[in-house]
C-alpha positions in Angstrom: -11.1 -0.2 -12.2 -7.6 -1.1 -10.9 -6.9 -0.5 -7.3 -3.7 1.0 -6.1 -2.3 1.0 -2.6 0.9 1.3 -0.7 1.8 -1.4 1.8 4.0 -0.7 4.8 5.4 -2.5 7.8 6.2 -1.2 11.2 8.5 -4.2 12.0 10.7 -4.2 8.9 11.2 -6.4 5.9 9.8 -9.7 7.4 6.4 -8.1 8.0 6.5 -6.3 4.6 7.3 -9.6 2.8 4.3 -11.2 4.5 1.9 -8.4 3.5 3.2 -8.4 -0.1 3.0 -12.2 -0.3 -0.6 -12.2 0.9 -1.5 -9.6 -1.8 0.4 -11.5 -4.5 -1.6 -14.6 -3.7 -4.8 -12.5 -4.1 -3.8 -11.4 -7.6 -2.1 -8.1 -6.7 1.2 -7.1 -8.4 4.0 -4.8 -7.1 4.7 -1.5 -8.9 8.3 -0.4 -8.7 10.7 -1.2 -5.9 10.7 -0.9 -2.2 10.8 2.7 -0.8 11.7 4.0 2.6 10.3 6.8 4.6 10.8 7.6 8.3 12.5 4.2 8.7 9.6 2.2 7.3 9.7 0.2 4.1 6.9 0.7 1.6 5.8 -1.2 -1.5 3.3 0.1 -4.1 0.8 -2.5 -5.3 -1.9 -2.7 -8.1 -4.8 -4.9 -7.5 -8.0 -6.3 -8.8 -11.3 -4.8 -9.8 -13.7 -4.3 -7.0 -17.2 -3.7 -8.3 -20.7 -3.4 -6.9 -24.0 -2.9 -8.5 -24.0 0.8 -7.8 -20.4 1.8 -8.7 -16.8 0.8 -8.5 -15.6 1.0 -4.9 -12.5 0.0 -3.0 -13.5 -2.1 0.0 -12.2 -0.6 3.3 -11.0 -4.0 4.4 -8.6 -4.0 1.4 -6.8 -0.8 2.5 -3.9 -1.1 4.9 -3.5 1.7 7.4 -0.3 3.8 7.4 1.8 3.9 10.6 1.4 6.9 12.9 3.1 10.0 11.4 3.5 8.5 7.9 0.9 10.8 6.3 2.6 13.9 7.7 6.0 12.6 6.6 4.7 12.0 3.1 3.2 15.5 2.9 6.6 17.0 3.9 8.3 15.0 1.1 5.7 16.1 -1.4 6.3 19.8 -0.4 10.0 19.3 -1.2 9.4 18.0 -4.8 
């Protein structure tokens, strides 16, 4: 199972570059280009398989939290499309 997540940074490109670089070094790959929402840059990433004996799961430690208000902003954008 491939894992997909969106990385964001509250402090701009320098922080986003660090986050993306860390994931690249762990075998993750970017999907598409950098996007912006509410002034925050975002990068979609595809990662490795994470498996357990019971089922395929994404480890919570692998998921970056979104900044405050980002989920609501993304829902508003979805409603427009």
